[in-house]
C-alpha positions as CSV (number, residue, x, y, z in Angstrom):
1,M,-50.2,36.1,29.3
2,G,-51.0,36.0,25.8
3,L,-49.0,35.8,22.4
4,D,-49.3,39.6,21.9
5,T,-47.7,40.2,25.3
6,D,-44.8,37.8,24.7
7,L,-44.4,39.4,21.3
8,K,-44.1,42.9,22.8
9,A,-41.5,41.5,25.3
10,L,-39.5,40.1,22.6
11,C,-39.6,43.2,20.6
12,S,-38.0,45.0,23.5
13,V,-34.9,42.9,23.7
14,Q,-31.9,44.6,22.1
15,L,-30.6,41.4,20.3
16,F,-33.9,41.1,18.4
17,E,-34.2,44.9,17.6
18,G,-35.2,45.3,13.9
19,F,-36.5,41.7,13.5
20,P,-39.7,41.5,11.6
21,K,-42.7,40.7,13.6
22,E,-43.4,37.5,11.7
23,Q,-40.1,36.1,13.0
24,L,-40.6,37.2,16.5
25,R,-44.1,35.8,16.4
26,L,-42.6,32.3,15.7
27,L,-40.4,32.6,18.8
28,A,-43.3,33.8,20.9
29,F,-45.5,31.1,19.8
30,G,-43.0,28.4,20.7
31,A,-41.3,30.0,23.9
32,T,-42.6,29.2,27.4
33,R,-43.4,31.3,30.3
34,K,-41.6,30.7,33.7
35,F,-42.3,32.3,37.0
36,V,-39.6,32.1,39.7
37,R,-39.6,33.3,43.3
38,P,-36.7,35.4,44.9
39,D,-33.5,33.4,45.2
40,E,-34.6,30.7,43.1
41,I,-31.9,29.1,40.8
42,I,-32.8,29.3,37.2
43,F,-29.7,27.4,36.0
44,R,-26.4,26.5,37.7
45,Q,-22.9,27.0,36.4
46,N,-21.4,24.1,34.3
47,D,-25.1,23.0,33.4
48,L,-25.5,22.3,29.8
49,S,-27.2,25.2,28.1
50,E,-30.5,24.6,26.3
51,G,-31.6,28.2,25.2
52,G,-32.1,31.8,26.5
53,Y,-34.2,33.6,29.0
54,V,-36.0,37.0,28.3
55,V,-36.7,38.9,31.6
56,V,-40.2,40.1,31.4
57,S,-40.2,41.4,35.0
58,G,-38.1,41.0,38.1
59,Q,-34.3,40.6,38.3
60,V,-31.9,37.9,37.6
61,D,-28.2,37.8,38.6
62,L,-25.4,35.9,37.3
63,V,-23.0,34.8,39.9
64,V,-20.0,32.5,40.4
65,Y,-18.9,30.9,43.6
66,K,-15.3,30.5,45.0
67,D,-14.7,29.1,48.5
68,K,-18.4,29.4,49.2
69,L,-18.3,33.1,48.3
70,E,-20.9,34.4,45.9
71,I,-19.4,36.7,43.3
72,P,-21.9,38.9,41.2
73,L,-21.1,39.1,37.4
74,A,-24.2,40.8,36.1
75,S,-27.8,41.9,36.8
76,Y,-30.5,41.5,34.2
77,M,-33.7,43.5,34.4
78,K,-36.8,43.7,32.2
79,D,-36.2,43.5,28.5
80,S,-32.8,41.7,29.0
81,L,-31.7,38.5,27.4
82,V,-29.9,36.0,29.6
83,G,-27.9,33.3,27.8
84,E,-27.8,34.5,24.4
85,I,-24.9,32.4,23.4
86,A,-27.1,29.2,24.4
87,L,-29.5,30.4,21.7
88,I,-26.8,29.7,19.0
89,S,-24.7,26.7,20.5
90,T,-24.6,24.1,23.2
91,N,-22.2,25.1,26.0
92,R,-21.7,24.9,29.6
93,R,-23.1,27.7,31.6
94,V,-20.2,30.1,32.9
95,A,-22.4,31.2,35.8
96,T,-25.4,30.6,38.0
97,A,-28.4,32.4,37.4
98,I,-30.5,33.4,40.4
99,S,-33.7,35.4,40.6
100,R,-33.6,38.3,43.1
101,A,-37.3,39.1,43.1
102,D,-40.5,37.7,41.8
103,T,-39.5,37.2,38.1
104,E,-41.1,36.3,35.0
105,L,-39.2,34.9,32.2
106,I,-39.7,33.7,28.5
107,H,-37.7,30.8,27.7
108,I,-36.5,30.4,24.2
109,P,-35.2,26.9,23.3
110,R,-32.2,26.8,21.1
111,E,-34.0,24.5,18.6
112,L,-36.8,27.1,18.2
113,F,-34.2,29.8,17.6
114,H,-32.4,27.6,15.1
115,R,-35.7,26.9,13.2
116,M,-36.3,30.7,13.0
117,L,-32.9,31.2,11.6
118,M,-33.3,28.5,9.1
119,E,-36.6,29.9,7.9
120,Y,-35.2,33.5,7.7
121,P,-31.4,33.2,6.9
122,E,-31.2,36.9,6.4
123,L,-31.3,37.3,10.3
124,A,-28.4,35.1,10.6
125,V,-26.1,37.8,9.3
126,L,-27.5,40.5,11.6
127,L,-27.3,38.1,14.5
128,Y,-23.7,37.3,13.9
129,Q,-22.7,40.8,14.0
130,R,-24.6,41.4,17.3
131,I,-23.4,38.3,18.9
132,G,-19.8,38.9,18.0
133,T,-20.1,42.2,19.8
134,S,-21.6,40.6,22.8
135,I,-19.0,38.0,23.0
136,K,-16.3,40.6,23.1
137,K,-18.1,42.4,26.0
138,I,-18.5,39.0,27.8
139,L,-14.7,38.1,27.5
140,T,-13.8,41.4,28.9
141,Q,-16.3,40.9,31.7
142,L,-14.8,37.4,32.4
143,E,-11.2,38.9,32.5
144,Q,-12.5,41.2,35.2
145,V,-14.0,38.3,37.1
146,Q,-10.7,36.3,36.9
147,I,-8.9,39.4,38.3
148,K,-11.4,39.6,41.2
149,L,-11.2,35.9,41.8
150,D,-7.5,36.0,41.9
151,N,-7.6,38.7,44.5
152,I,-10.0,36.8,46.9
153,P,-7.9,35.1,49.5
154,N,-8.6,31.4,50.6
155,L,-10.7,32.1,53.7
156,S,-10.2,28.7,55.1
157,A,-6.3,29.1,54.9
158,L,-6.3,32.4,56.6
159,R,-7.7,31.2,60.0
160,P,-7.6,27.5,60.5
161,S,-6.7,27.8,64.1
162,V,-10.0,29.8,64.8
163,L,-12.1,27.2,63.1
164,T,-10.4,24.2,64.8
165,G,-9.8,25.9,68.3
166,S,-6.0,25.5,68.3
167,G,-3.1,27.6,67.4
168,P,-2.1,31.2,68.4
169,D,-5.8,32.5,68.6
170,K,-6.8,30.1,71.2
171,A,-7.1,31.5,74.7
172,D,-4.9,29.9,77.2
């Protein structure tokens, strides 16, 4: 895919809405394409973040794990940005990102994004407002996830006798 195709994909992302094409061209030029197959892990929970991913095609799900159960948090389709906070600051990933189909991504490294903001500081104000709104949304989602996690029983504690072949479930 060419620079113009990447530029078009970036223009479709809500966070970048209203950005001048010159700024987005800088991102498109420095970003990299990544192709992943279904069920391929893009990044893992607790990994250090290094940037964000624009979904060009396919689907990316964010999931967390508890007692070997996969708990879905969100699905990202075409024109979505996965990891927008990672564009601004280094942090640990709060979830694992998994492709659910053949997926094409544009990876935007944080350093590249910072360079764009340094060259075009007027965009920082716009981003500050948009990311603040996104953080509030993410915090609400995390609260909902915590409620779900708290309501999942510890499966190994529920049926130890079945797993070990002893206890009241064992046939005499």
